[in-house]
MIGU-638689 format. One record per residue: x, y, z of N, C-alpha, C in turn. Coordinates in steps of 0.001 Angstrom, whole numbers, padded with zeros to 6 digits. Last residue first. Layout:
N
<r n_east="X" n_north="Y" n_up="Z" ca_east="X" ca_north="Y" ca_up="Z" c_east="X" c_north="Y" c_up="Z"/>
...
END
This chain:
165
<r n_east="114344" n_north="095180" n_up="185971" ca_east="114720" ca_north="095850" ca_up="187247" c_east="113657" c_north="096685" c_up="187940"/>
<r n_east="113301" n_north="094500" n_up="183511" ca_east="112921" ca_north="093518" ca_up="184747" c_east="113350" c_north="094222" c_up="186017"/>
<r n_east="114392" n_north="096100" n_up="181558" ca_east="113047" ca_north="096305" ca_up="181934" c_east="112543" c_north="095603" c_up="183095"/>
<r n_east="116824" n_north="095000" n_up="181429" ca_east="116890" ca_north="096302" ca_up="181950" c_east="115233" c_north="096625" c_up="182386"/>
<r n_east="116149" n_north="092408" n_up="180330" ca_east="116981" ca_north="092409" ca_up="181622" c_east="116827" c_north="093851" c_up="182229"/>
<r n_east="115102" n_north="093163" n_up="177824" ca_east="114242" ca_north="092552" ca_up="178833" c_east="114892" c_north="092563" c_up="180228"/>
<r n_east="117398" n_north="094355" n_up="176586" ca_east="116285" ca_north="095066" ca_up="176912" c_east="115215" c_north="094643" c_up="178040"/>
<r n_east="119069" n_north="092065" n_up="176412" ca_east="119404" ca_north="093211" ca_up="177290" c_east="118302" c_north="094006" c_up="177556"/>
<r n_east="117523" n_north="090563" n_up="174636" ca_east="117857" ca_north="090013" ca_up="176106" c_east="118335" c_north="091245" c_up="176944"/>
<r n_east="117536" n_north="092169" n_up="172369" ca_east="116286" ca_north="092027" ca_up="173161" c_east="116379" c_north="091305" c_up="174455"/>
<r n_east="120481" n_north="091951" n_up="172000" ca_east="119790" ca_north="093123" ca_up="172197" c_east="118450" c_north="092902" c_up="172786"/>
<r n_east="120671" n_north="089154" n_up="171841" ca_east="121542" ca_north="089844" ca_up="172674" c_east="120849" c_north="091160" c_up="173082"/>
<r n_east="119022" n_north="088446" n_up="169561" ca_east="118806" ca_north="087924" ca_up="170920" c_east="119515" c_north="088532" c_up="172003"/>
<r n_east="120171" n_north="089955" n_up="167593" ca_east="118818" ca_north="090298" ca_up="168046" c_east="118686" c_north="089751" c_up="169341"/>
<r n_east="122721" n_north="088658" n_up="167329" ca_east="122654" ca_north="090015" ca_up="167753" c_east="121247" c_north="090480" c_up="168282"/>
<r n_east="121760" n_north="086155" n_up="166646" ca_east="122574" ca_north="086222" ca_up="167724" c_east="122489" c_north="087794" c_up="168287"/>
<r n_east="120445" n_north="086914" n_up="163991" ca_east="119675" ca_north="086356" ca_up="165181" c_east="120333" c_north="086375" c_up="166414"/>
<r n_east="122785" n_north="087754" n_up="162611" ca_east="121676" ca_north="088709" ca_up="162953" c_east="120762" c_north="088249" c_up="163957"/>
<r n_east="124168" n_north="085332" n_up="162514" ca_east="124786" ca_north="086436" ca_up="163089" c_east="123863" c_north="087496" c_up="163340"/>
<r n_east="122460" n_north="083848" n_up="161065" ca_east="122784" ca_north="083344" ca_up="162325" c_east="123319" c_north="084529" c_up="163113"/>
<r n_east="122509" n_north="085336" n_up="158545" ca_east="121237" ca_north="085142" ca_up="159232" c_east="121579" c_north="084840" c_up="160708"/>
<r n_east="125240" n_north="084751" n_up="157789" ca_east="124754" ca_north="086268" ca_up="158060" c_east="123483" c_north="086229" c_up="158954"/>
<r n_east="125187" n_north="082058" n_up="157399" ca_east="125951" ca_north="082607" ca_up="158396" c_east="125545" c_north="084020" c_up="158847"/>
<r n_east="123173" n_north="082013" n_up="155299" ca_east="122883" ca_north="081385" ca_up="156514" c_east="123775" c_north="082032" c_up="157663"/>
<r n_east="124876" n_north="083206" n_up="153269" ca_east="123603" ca_north="083624" ca_up="153718" c_east="123131" c_north="083203" c_up="155133"/>
<r n_east="127064" n_north="081390" n_up="153103" ca_east="127313" ca_north="082782" ca_up="153573" c_east="125958" c_north="083431" c_up="154132"/>
<r n_east="125686" n_north="079242" n_up="152171" ca_east="126250" ca_north="079229" ca_up="153581" c_east="126606" c_north="080528" c_up="153990"/>
<r n_east="124639" n_north="080148" n_up="149766" ca_east="123735" ca_north="079586" ca_up="150674" c_east="124386" c_north="079621" c_up="152077"/>
<r n_east="127183" n_north="080472" n_up="148438" ca_east="126211" ca_north="081644" ca_up="148565" c_east="125238" c_north="081331" c_up="149672"/>
<r n_east="128084" n_north="077823" n_up="148378" ca_east="128867" ca_north="078863" ca_up="149020" c_east="128006" c_north="080168" c_up="149323"/>
<r n_east="126267" n_north="076473" n_up="146940" ca_east="126347" ca_north="076177" ca_up="148266" c_east="127114" c_north="077206" c_up="148983"/>
<r n_east="126495" n_north="077936" n_up="144348" ca_east="125231" ca_north="078106" ca_up="145085" c_east="125456" c_north="077623" c_up="146525"/>
<r n_east="129118" n_north="077098" n_up="143806" ca_east="128830" ca_north="078535" ca_up="143996" c_east="127572" c_north="078742" c_up="144773"/>
<r n_east="128875" n_north="074431" n_up="143451" ca_east="129563" ca_north="074964" ca_up="144671" c_east="129390" c_north="076360" c_up="144804"/>
<r n_east="127183" n_north="074372" n_up="141205" ca_east="126814" ca_north="073831" ca_up="142420" c_east="127503" c_north="074298" c_up="143701"/>
<r n_east="128928" n_north="075522" n_up="139443" ca_east="127600" ca_north="076249" ca_up="139691" c_east="126983" c_north="075675" c_up="141067"/>
<r n_east="130994" n_north="073732" n_up="139252" ca_east="131207" ca_north="075140" ca_up="139744" c_east="130040" c_north="075648" c_up="140201"/>
<r n_east="129658" n_north="071502" n_up="138137" ca_east="130199" ca_north="071380" ca_up="139421" c_east="130398" c_north="072848" c_up="139978"/>
<r n_east="129062" n_north="072696" n_up="135541" ca_east="127944" ca_north="072324" ca_up="136425" c_east="128464" c_north="072199" c_up="137880"/>
<r n_east="131711" n_north="073060" n_up="134664" ca_east="130847" ca_north="074235" ca_up="134801" c_east="129640" c_north="073921" c_up="135754"/>
<r n_east="132718" n_north="070358" n_up="134427" ca_east="133163" ca_north="071418" ca_up="135482" c_east="132464" c_north="072635" c_up="135693"/>
<r n_east="131119" n_north="069599" n_up="132412" ca_east="130905" ca_north="068919" ca_up="133521" c_east="131497" c_north="069834" c_up="134731"/>
<r n_east="131842" n_north="071258" n_up="130329" ca_east="130509" ca_north="071316" ca_up="130765" c_east="130371" c_north="070761" c_up="132126"/>
<r n_east="134506" n_north="070386" n_up="130086" ca_east="134443" ca_north="071782" ca_up="130529" c_east="132909" c_north="071883" c_up="130917"/>
<r n_east="134122" n_north="067685" n_up="129203" ca_east="134658" ca_north="067976" ca_up="130563" c_east="134590" c_north="069449" c_up="131062"/>
<r n_east="132777" n_north="068270" n_up="126796" ca_east="132176" ca_north="067760" ca_up="127839" c_east="132800" c_north="067750" c_up="129198"/>
<r n_east="135186" n_north="069446" n_up="125447" ca_east="133904" ca_north="070290" ca_up="125624" c_east="133039" c_north="069606" c_up="126604"/>
<r n_east="136918" n_north="067332" n_up="125175" ca_east="137205" ca_north="068439" ca_up="126235" c_east="135969" c_north="069268" c_up="126351"/>
<r n_east="135497" n_north="064200" n_up="124745" ca_east="135788" ca_north="065388" ca_up="124175" c_east="136010" c_north="066461" c_up="125340"/>
<r n_east="134965" n_north="061431" n_up="125149" ca_east="136272" ca_north="061841" ca_up="125465" c_east="136524" c_north="063293" c_up="125017"/>
<r n_east="132306" n_north="060381" n_up="124834" ca_east="132875" ca_north="061189" ca_up="123820" c_east="134443" c_north="061411" c_up="123902"/>
<r n_east="131496" n_north="058925" n_up="127114" ca_east="131273" ca_north="058539" ca_up="125792" c_east="131975" c_north="059117" c_up="124657"/>
<r n_east="132368" n_north="060395" n_up="129236" ca_east="133006" ca_north="059010" ca_up="129091" c_east="132683" c_north="058543" c_up="127811"/>
<r n_east="130961" n_north="062709" n_up="128751" ca_east="132552" ca_north="062714" ca_up="128594" c_east="133073" c_north="061371" c_up="128537"/>
<r n_east="128371" n_north="061955" n_up="129469" ca_east="128627" ca_north="062344" ca_up="128001" c_east="130175" c_north="062312" c_up="127899"/>
<r n_east="128815" n_north="061445" n_up="132155" ca_east="128457" ca_north="060392" ca_up="131242" c_east="128732" c_north="060718" c_up="129903"/>
<r n_east="129457" n_north="064084" n_up="132927" ca_east="130312" ca_north="062948" ca_up="133192" c_east="130095" c_north="061869" c_up="132299"/>
<r n_east="127002" n_north="065143" n_up="132486" ca_east="128039" ca_north="065638" ca_up="131782" c_east="129236" c_north="064743" c_up="131901"/>
<r n_east="125297" n_north="063800" n_up="134382" ca_east="125070" ca_north="063540" ca_up="132847" c_east="126201" c_north="064069" c_up="132075"/>
<r n_east="126528" n_north="064862" n_up="136664" ca_east="126563" ca_north="063337" ca_up="136385" c_east="126405" c_north="063154" c_up="134925"/>
<r n_east="125726" n_north="067574" n_up="136311" ca_east="127085" ca_north="067181" ca_up="136435" c_east="127287" c_north="065646" c_up="136065"/>
<r n_east="122925" n_north="067328" n_up="136482" ca_east="123525" ca_north="067700" ca_up="135225" c_east="125012" c_north="067345" c_up="135172"/>
<r n_east="122828" n_north="066454" n_up="139199" ca_east="122238" ca_north="065638" ca_up="138198" c_east="122827" c_north="066007" c_up="136751"/>
<r n_east="123790" n_north="068882" n_up="140349" ca_east="124461" ca_north="067594" ca_up="140519" c_east="124037" c_north="066507" c_up="139506"/>
<r n_east="121829" n_north="070714" n_up="139589" ca_east="123184" ca_north="070818" ca_up="139164" c_east="123939" c_north="069500" c_up="139411"/>
<r n_east="119581" n_north="069515" n_up="140863" ca_east="119635" ca_north="069605" ca_up="139483" c_east="120982" c_north="069736" c_up="138915"/>
<r n_east="120442" n_north="069968" n_up="143613" ca_east="120181" ca_north="068515" ca_up="143174" c_east="120054" c_north="068537" c_up="141558"/>
<r n_east="120414" n_north="072603" n_up="143940" ca_east="121800" ca_north="071927" ca_up="143845" c_east="121497" c_north="070531" c_up="143373"/>
<r n_east="117552" n_north="073122" n_up="143351" ca_east="118582" ca_north="073628" ca_up="142503" c_east="119838" c_north="072883" c_up="142675"/>
<r n_east="116047" n_north="071777" n_up="145479" ca_east="115969" ca_north="071329" ca_up="144079" c_east="117185" c_north="071830" c_up="143241"/>
<r n_east="116542" n_north="073088" n_up="147960" ca_east="117101" ca_north="071753" ca_up="147781" c_east="117069" c_north="071351" c_up="146237"/>
<r n_east="114698" n_north="075226" n_up="147793" ca_east="116067" ca_north="075400" ca_up="147836" c_east="116955" c_north="074246" c_up="147634"/>
<r n_east="112273" n_north="073915" n_up="148048" ca_east="112597" ca_north="074553" ca_up="146818" c_east="114128" c_north="074776" c_up="146579"/>
<r n_east="112271" n_north="073164" n_up="150707" ca_east="112227" ca_north="072270" ca_up="149663" c_east="112631" c_north="072793" c_up="148313"/>
<r n_east="112334" n_north="075725" n_up="151974" ca_east="113405" ca_north="074804" ca_up="152067" c_east="113459" c_north="073731" c_up="150982"/>
<r n_east="109817" n_north="076487" n_up="151434" ca_east="110913" ca_north="077278" ca_up="150766" c_east="112152" c_north="076493" c_up="150887"/>
<r n_east="108447" n_north="074604" n_up="152978" ca_east="108172" ca_north="074666" ca_up="151409" c_east="109286" c_north="075387" c_up="150776"/>
<r n_east="109201" n_north="075237" n_up="155519" ca_east="109512" ca_north="074107" ca_up="154966" c_east="109393" c_north="074050" c_up="153405"/>
<r n_east="107876" n_north="077888" n_up="155548" ca_east="109364" ca_north="077680" ca_up="155796" c_east="109874" c_north="076438" c_up="155058"/>
<r n_east="105291" n_north="077204" n_up="155428" ca_east="105919" ca_north="077913" ca_up="154290" c_east="107432" c_north="077841" c_up="154427"/>
<r n_east="104990" n_north="075715" n_up="157679" ca_east="104744" ca_north="074947" ca_up="156482" c_east="105415" c_north="075727" c_up="155252"/>
<r n_east="105254" n_north="077837" n_up="159586" ca_east="106337" ca_north="076750" ca_up="159531" c_east="106248" c_north="075832" c_up="158147"/>
<r n_east="102807" n_north="079199" n_up="158845" ca_east="104156" ca_north="079734" ca_up="158708" c_east="105242" c_north="078754" c_up="158715"/>
<r n_east="100925" n_north="077314" n_up="159650" ca_east="100942" ca_north="077542" ca_up="158164" c_east="102368" c_north="078392" c_up="157903"/>
<r n_east="101364" n_north="077180" n_up="162365" ca_east="101380" ca_north="075977" ca_up="161473" c_east="101609" c_north="076208" c_up="159940"/>
<r n_east="100744" n_north="079900" n_up="163012" ca_east="102070" ca_north="079370" ca_up="163198" c_east="102219" c_north="078160" c_up="162400"/>
<r n_east="098106" n_north="081220" n_up="162653" ca_east="099022" ca_north="080905" ca_up="161573" c_east="100291" c_north="080284" c_up="161695"/>
<r n_east="096584" n_north="081551" n_up="164708" ca_east="097169" ca_north="082829" ca_up="164116" c_east="098002" c_north="082467" c_up="162972"/>
<r n_east="096137" n_north="079000" n_up="165796" ca_east="095142" ca_north="079719" ca_up="164822" c_east="095541" c_north="080950" c_up="164251"/>
<r n_east="098291" n_north="078857" n_up="167187" ca_east="098203" ca_north="078116" ca_up="165941" c_east="097127" c_north="078635" c_up="165140"/>
<r n_east="098090" n_north="080795" n_up="169129" ca_east="099286" ca_north="080587" ca_up="168464" c_east="099133" c_north="079917" c_up="167121"/>
<r n_east="095460" n_north="080431" n_up="170327" ca_east="095728" ca_north="081658" ca_up="169489" c_east="096992" c_north="081565" c_up="168744"/>
<r n_east="093860" n_north="077252" n_up="170571" ca_east="095206" ca_north="078079" ca_up="170880" c_east="095394" c_north="079182" c_up="169872"/>
<r n_east="091871" n_north="075768" n_up="170143" ca_east="091419" ca_north="077205" ca_up="170573" c_east="092786" c_north="078012" c_up="170793"/>
<r n_east="092025" n_north="073218" n_up="169546" ca_east="092480" ca_north="073638" ca_up="170831" c_east="092102" c_north="075091" c_up="171156"/>
<r n_east="090853" n_north="072977" n_up="166915" ca_east="090418" ca_north="072156" ca_up="167954" c_east="090816" c_north="072550" c_up="169369"/>
<r n_east="092227" n_north="074864" n_up="165362" ca_east="090868" ca_north="074978" ca_up="165541" c_east="090284" c_north="074171" c_up="166662"/>
<r n_east="094963" n_north="074206" n_up="165730" ca_east="094490" ca_north="075542" ca_up="166083" c_east="092970" c_north="075587" c_up="166346"/>
<r n_east="094901" n_north="071650" n_up="164626" ca_east="095258" ca_north="071900" ca_up="166221" c_east="094752" c_north="073272" c_up="166543"/>
<r n_east="094290" n_north="072427" n_up="161962" ca_east="093468" ca_north="071432" ca_up="162792" c_east="093619" c_north="071583" c_up="164186"/>
<r n_east="096596" n_north="073869" n_up="161167" ca_east="095167" ca_north="074428" ca_up="161217" c_east="094152" c_north="073621" c_up="161887"/>
<r n_east="098535" n_north="072152" n_up="161565" ca_east="098603" ca_north="073306" ca_up="162335" c_east="097137" c_north="074002" c_up="162398"/>
<r n_east="098067" n_north="069980" n_up="159878" ca_east="098117" ca_north="069940" ca_up="161392" c_east="097949" c_north="071034" c_up="162231"/>
<r n_east="098256" n_north="071319" n_up="157429" ca_east="097059" ca_north="070717" ca_up="157791" c_east="097003" c_north="070487" c_up="159345"/>
<r n_east="100997" n_north="072256" n_up="157531" ca_east="100015" ca_north="073094" ca_up="157272" c_east="098617" c_north="072523" c_up="157720"/>
<r n_east="102399" n_north="069829" n_up="158115" ca_east="102464" ca_north="071041" ca_up="159158" c_east="101240" c_north="072028" c_up="158831"/>
<r n_east="101908" n_north="068325" n_up="155760" ca_east="101396" ca_north="067922" ca_up="157171" c_east="101414" c_north="069102" c_up="158137"/>
<r n_east="103258" n_north="070164" n_up="153876" ca_east="101772" ca_north="070054" ca_up="153836" c_east="101094" c_north="069316" c_up="155098"/>
<r n_east="105896" n_north="069958" n_up="154969" ca_east="105166" ca_north="071335" ca_up="154811" c_east="103623" c_north="071034" c_up="154847"/>
<r n_east="106329" n_north="067329" n_up="154623" ca_east="106348" ca_north="067958" ca_up="155790" c_east="105564" c_north="069212" c_up="155981"/>
<r n_east="106407" n_north="067337" n_up="151867" ca_east="105446" ca_north="066551" ca_up="152470" c_east="105289" c_north="066953" c_up="153930"/>
<r n_east="108601" n_north="069028" n_up="151339" ca_east="107361" ca_north="069305" ca_up="150918" c_east="106241" c_north="068698" c_up="151447"/>
<r n_east="110615" n_north="067298" n_up="152564" ca_east="110338" ca_north="068756" ca_up="153045" c_east="108917" c_north="069174" c_up="152600"/>
<r n_east="110409" n_north="065229" n_up="150679" ca_east="110004" ca_north="064939" ca_up="152047" c_east="109838" c_north="066217" c_up="152744"/>
<r n_east="111491" n_north="066540" n_up="148417" ca_east="109980" ca_north="065906" ca_up="148437" c_east="109556" c_north="065668" c_up="149766"/>
<r n_east="113983" n_north="067088" n_up="149138" ca_east="113016" ca_north="068258" ca_up="148764" c_east="111593" c_north="067545" c_up="148797"/>
<r n_east="115156" n_north="064587" n_up="149617" ca_east="114911" ca_north="065508" ca_up="150601" c_east="114053" c_north="066657" c_up="150354"/>
<r n_east="115047" n_north="063652" n_up="146896" ca_east="114199" ca_north="062787" ca_up="147860" c_east="113862" c_north="063830" c_up="149236"/>
<r n_east="116855" n_north="065398" n_up="145773" ca_east="115524" ca_north="065450" ca_up="145257" c_east="114526" c_north="064685" c_up="146434"/>
<r n_east="119155" n_north="064730" n_up="147265" ca_east="118606" ca_north="066167" ca_up="147289" c_east="117161" c_north="066145" c_up="146887"/>
<r n_east="119339" n_north="062166" n_up="146431" ca_east="119186" ca_north="062297" ca_up="147920" c_east="118611" c_north="063845" c_up="148011"/>
<r n_east="120029" n_north="062383" n_up="143767" ca_east="118766" ca_north="061772" ca_up="144052" c_east="118514" c_north="062130" c_up="145561"/>
<r n_east="122570" n_north="063576" n_up="144253" ca_east="121505" ca_north="064338" ca_up="143527" c_east="120152" c_north="063692" c_up="143808"/>
<r n_east="123852" n_north="061581" n_up="145499" ca_east="123588" ca_north="062674" ca_up="146192" c_east="122633" c_north="063599" c_up="145528"/>
<r n_east="123951" n_north="059704" n_up="143236" ca_east="123475" ca_north="059372" ca_up="144600" c_east="123152" c_north="060538" c_up="145341"/>
<r n_east="125506" n_north="061101" n_up="141331" ca_east="124241" ca_north="060753" ca_up="140970" c_east="123331" c_north="060444" c_up="142283"/>
<r n_east="127933" n_north="061219" n_up="142659" ca_east="127284" ca_north="062465" ca_up="142293" c_east="125737" c_north="062272" c_up="142043"/>
<r n_east="128569" n_north="058501" n_up="142827" ca_east="128282" ca_north="059352" ca_up="144051" c_east="127678" c_north="060618" c_up="143837"/>
<r n_east="128914" n_north="057899" n_up="140079" ca_east="127700" ca_north="057194" ca_up="140916" c_east="127418" c_north="058056" c_up="142171"/>
<r n_east="131127" n_north="059506" n_up="139453" ca_east="129809" ca_north="059747" ca_up="138726" c_east="128674" c_north="059033" c_up="139561"/>
<r n_east="133682" n_north="059078" n_up="140309" ca_east="132726" ca_north="060062" ca_up="141184" c_east="131372" c_north="060075" c_up="140715"/>
<r n_east="134704" n_north="057345" n_up="138462" ca_east="134628" ca_north="056903" ca_up="139901" c_east="133692" c_north="057770" c_up="140781"/>
<r n_east="134808" n_north="059130" n_up="136216" ca_east="133781" ca_north="058007" ca_up="136360" c_east="133657" c_north="057391" c_up="137589"/>
<r n_east="136807" n_north="060802" n_up="136995" ca_east="135455" ca_north="061296" ca_up="136920" c_east="134508" c_north="060194" c_up="136955"/>
<r n_east="139014" n_north="058991" n_up="136730" ca_east="138714" ca_north="059680" ca_up="137961" c_east="137250" c_north="060149" c_up="137987"/>
<r n_east="138786" n_north="058316" n_up="134084" ca_east="138596" ca_north="057262" ca_up="135160" c_east="138338" c_north="057828" c_up="136415"/>
<r n_east="139327" n_north="060691" n_up="132890" ca_east="137954" ca_north="060172" ca_up="132551" c_east="137775" c_north="059110" c_up="133679"/>
<r n_east="142010" n_north="061156" n_up="133641" ca_east="140805" ca_north="062225" ca_up="134031" c_east="139500" c_north="061475" c_up="133861"/>
<r n_east="143208" n_north="059028" n_up="132375" ca_east="143263" ca_north="059184" ca_up="133795" c_east="142146" c_north="060121" c_up="134291"/>
<r n_east="142812" n_north="059536" n_up="129589" ca_east="142145" ca_north="058285" ca_up="130186" c_east="142093" c_north="058516" c_up="131760"/>
<r n_east="142448" n_north="063032" n_up="128711" ca_east="143224" ca_north="061907" ca_up="129166" c_east="142357" c_north="060715" c_up="129797"/>
<r n_east="140412" n_north="064194" n_up="126090" ca_east="140610" ca_north="064204" ca_up="127486" c_east="141468" c_north="062971" c_up="127792"/>
<r n_east="141060" n_north="066058" n_up="123109" ca_east="140685" ca_north="064713" ca_up="123764" c_east="141200" c_north="064573" c_up="125162"/>
<r n_east="141892" n_north="068072" n_up="121439" ca_east="140583" ca_north="068208" ca_up="122322" c_east="140214" c_north="067014" c_up="122983"/>
<r n_east="144855" n_north="069372" n_up="120699" ca_east="144111" ca_north="068120" ca_up="120741" c_east="142899" c_north="068380" c_up="121764"/>
<r n_east="146285" n_north="071596" n_up="120585" ca_east="145175" ca_north="071771" ca_up="119814" c_east="144151" c_north="070327" c_up="119792"/>
<r n_east="149103" n_north="069718" n_up="121219" ca_east="148614" ca_north="071149" ca_up="120883" c_east="147439" c_north="071119" c_up="120040"/>
<r n_east="150106" n_north="067157" n_up="121114" ca_east="148989" ca_north="067432" ca_up="122115" c_east="148412" c_north="068871" c_up="121944"/>
<r n_east="152319" n_north="066747" n_up="119574" ca_east="151062" ca_north="066102" ca_up="119087" c_east="149809" c_north="066525" c_up="120107"/>
<r n_east="154581" n_north="066929" n_up="122245" ca_east="154357" ca_north="066992" ca_up="120837" c_east="153099" c_north="066042" c_up="120393"/>
<r n_east="153315" n_north="068419" n_up="125132" ca_east="154133" ca_north="067475" ca_up="124438" c_east="153737" c_north="067422" c_up="122982"/>
<r n_east="153202" n_north="072008" n_up="125557" ca_east="152394" ca_north="070840" ca_up="125375" c_east="153479" c_north="069676" c_up="124769"/>
<r n_east="154661" n_north="074262" n_up="125461" ca_east="154357" ca_north="073646" ca_up="126940" c_east="153681" c_north="072422" c_up="126700"/>
<r n_east="155943" n_north="076079" n_up="123757" ca_east="156058" ca_north="074449" ca_up="123515" c_east="155826" c_north="073893" c_up="124891"/>
<r n_east="154946" n_north="079046" n_up="122264" ca_east="155095" ca_north="078207" ca_up="123425" c_east="155183" c_north="076775" c_up="123259"/>
<r n_east="156339" n_north="081771" n_up="120685" ca_east="155678" ca_north="080414" ca_up="120504" c_east="156037" c_north="079673" c_up="121812"/>
<r n_east="155297" n_north="085335" n_up="120518" ca_east="156215" ca_north="084128" ca_up="121123" c_east="155488" c_north="082865" c_up="120851"/>
<r n_east="155215" n_north="087013" n_up="117529" ca_east="154444" ca_north="086570" ca_up="118454" c_east="155414" c_north="085527" c_up="119206"/>
<r n_east="157991" n_north="089273" n_up="116768" ca_east="157062" ca_north="088293" ca_up="116322" c_east="156338" c_north="087691" c_up="117579"/>
<r n_east="160113" n_north="091084" n_up="117262" ca_east="158712" ca_north="091601" ca_up="117207" c_east="157716" c_north="090625" c_up="116925"/>
<r n_east="162543" n_north="089934" n_up="116627" ca_east="162198" ca_north="090175" ca_up="118045" c_east="160605" c_north="090742" c_up="118195"/>
<r n_east="163209" n_north="087143" n_up="114616" ca_east="162272" ca_north="088471" ca_up="114685" c_east="162030" c_north="088781" c_up="116129"/>
<r n_east="165465" n_north="085675" n_up="113178" ca_east="165022" ca_north="085761" ca_up="114528" c_east="164478" c_north="087109" c_up="114644"/>
<r n_east="165070" n_north="083805" n_up="110141" ca_east="165491" ca_north="084926" ca_up="110984" c_east="164784" c_north="085000" c_up="112273"/>
<r n_east="166314" n_north="080734" n_up="108759" ca_east="165330" ca_north="081467" ca_up="109475" c_east="165769" c_north="082742" c_up="110313"/>
END
């Protein structure tokens, strides 16, 4: 056999018989099997939370309109109750997406446990990646919103202090 310096390099990183094998190890499957009930539990909690937020939104809309009419308070009759209801409604929608991703992640783990196929492991990890990506973007968005609120409070507070003199 000749040693050709221009040939493609050959890697022997895999133990014998593992190259090209698409079966996931038992240790990986047992670890994911241990997380599956918790993933499903938190997925259900996300759905229940979304439902409760939607229920609170409906109650706020009805109560806000009723209190506004009964009390004659211009703040409530101006739509404050409806505004809060809209915010809670949007929050309930935001809860659904990560709940769906966790549910799909749990289903992918179930499929992996049945098939031991690497494709199902990749699908499970992609669902988990999408969940954490969404949570990261949501966190950064809320952090930016908090910073804007703090800046606005300082600026308006400064204007209020200057006009009080």
